[in-house]
C-alpha positions as CSV (number, residue, x, y, z in Angstrom):
1,X,-49.5,-23.8,1.2
2,X,-52.3,-24.1,-1.3
3,X,-51.7,-20.8,-3.2
4,X,-48.7,-20.3,-5.4
5,X,-46.0,-17.9,-4.1
6,X,-46.0,-15.9,-7.4
7,X,-49.8,-15.6,-7.2
8,X,-49.4,-14.0,-3.8
9,X,-46.8,-11.6,-5.2
10,X,-49.1,-10.7,-8.0
11,X,-52.0,-10.3,-5.5
12,X,-49.9,-8.0,-3.3
13,X,-49.3,-5.8,-6.3
14,X,-53.1,-5.7,-7.1
15,X,-54.0,-5.0,-3.4
16,X,-51.3,-2.4,-2.8
17,X,-51.8,-0.2,-5.9
18,X,-54.0,-1.9,-8.5
19,X,-50.8,-2.7,-10.4
20,X,-49.8,1.0,-10.7
21,X,-46.1,1.1,-11.3
22,X,-45.8,4.8,-10.7
23,X,-47.6,4.7,-7.3
24,X,-45.9,6.6,-4.4
25,X,-47.2,5.8,-0.9
26,X,-47.7,8.2,2.0
27,X,-44.4,7.1,3.5
28,X,-42.4,7.2,0.2
29,X,-43.1,3.6,-0.9
30,X,-42.5,3.1,-4.6
31,X,-43.8,0.8,-7.3
32,X,-46.8,-1.4,-7.7
33,X,-45.6,-3.3,-4.6
34,X,-45.0,-0.2,-2.5
35,X,-41.4,-1.0,-1.6
36,X,-40.3,0.8,1.5
37,X,-37.1,3.0,1.5
38,X,-35.3,0.8,4.0
39,X,-35.8,-2.1,1.6
40,X,-34.8,-0.1,-1.5
41,X,-31.4,0.9,0.0
42,X,-30.3,-2.8,-0.1
43,X,-30.9,-3.2,-3.9
44,X,-29.5,-1.6,-7.1
45,X,-32.5,-0.9,-9.2
46,X,-32.3,1.7,-12.0
47,X,-36.0,2.2,-12.4
48,X,-38.4,1.5,-9.6
49,X,-41.3,2.0,-12.0
50,X,-40.2,-0.9,-14.1
51,X,-41.9,-4.1,-12.7
52,X,-39.3,-6.3,-14.5
53,X,-36.6,-4.7,-12.3
54,X,-38.6,-4.5,-9.1
55,X,-40.1,-8.1,-9.2
56,X,-36.8,-9.8,-8.3
57,X,-36.4,-7.4,-5.4
58,X,-39.9,-8.3,-4.1
59,X,-39.3,-12.0,-4.5
60,X,-35.9,-11.8,-2.8
61,X,-37.1,-9.7,0.1
62,X,-40.3,-11.8,0.6
63,X,-38.2,-15.0,0.5
64,X,-35.8,-13.6,3.2
65,X,-38.8,-12.7,5.4
66,X,-40.3,-16.2,4.8
67,X,-37.0,-17.9,5.7
68,X,-36.9,-15.9,8.9
69,X,-40.5,-16.9,9.6
70,X,-39.6,-20.6,9.0
71,X,-36.6,-20.4,11.3
72,X,-38.7,-18.9,14.1
73,X,-42.0,-20.7,13.7
74,X,-40.6,-24.1,12.4
75,X,-43.1,-24.2,9.6
76,X,-43.9,-22.6,6.2
77,X,-46.0,-19.4,6.2
78,X,-49.6,-19.7,5.0
79,X,-50.7,-17.6,2.1
80,X,-52.2,-15.1,4.5
81,X,-48.9,-15.0,6.5
82,X,-46.9,-14.4,3.3
83,X,-49.1,-11.3,2.6
84,X,-48.5,-10.1,6.2
85,X,-44.8,-10.7,5.9
86,X,-44.9,-8.1,3.1
87,X,-47.5,-5.7,4.6
88,X,-46.6,-5.7,8.3
89,X,-43.8,-8.2,9.0
90,X,-43.5,-7.2,12.6
91,X,-47.1,-8.0,13.3
92,X,-47.3,-11.3,11.4
93,X,-47.8,-13.2,14.7
94,X,-50.2,-10.7,16.1
95,X,-52.1,-9.1,13.2
96,X,-54.7,-6.5,13.8
97,X,-58.2,-6.9,12.5
98,X,-57.2,-4.6,9.6
99,X,-54.1,-6.7,8.9
100,X,-56.3,-9.8,8.8
101,X,-58.7,-8.1,6.4
102,X,-55.7,-7.1,4.2
103,X,-54.4,-10.7,4.2
104,X,-57.8,-12.2,3.4
105,X,-58.1,-9.8,0.4
106,X,-54.7,-10.8,-0.9
107,X,-55.5,-14.5,-0.4
108,X,-58.8,-14.1,-2.3
109,X,-57.1,-12.2,-5.1
110,X,-54.4,-14.9,-5.4
111,X,-56.9,-17.7,-5.3
112,X,-58.9,-16.2,-8.1
113,X,-55.8,-15.9,-10.3
114,X,-56.5,-12.2,-10.5
């Protein structure tokens, strides 16, 4: 992978909410990374608006998803696939045109160093 993992995480934050720590998504997603409820249940975070508390959750969750990808695909995810693992993990192997646009935007943001 040519783009740094943490650059992808930072780009996800920018793409999801423009780094708005108080963002609430249409489906109840919280934080600048728009963490879904089913993910939040697995973690003890006192303040979902504090990026210092949420970042370890995002890194851990994305790492879990990447490890599953590696086990099933027998290779590391590309930068675009990392973004899809966060955005639409169930469609990472068959992304829609909108998913591909999302991933390309994240890759572009990460490559520019934000």
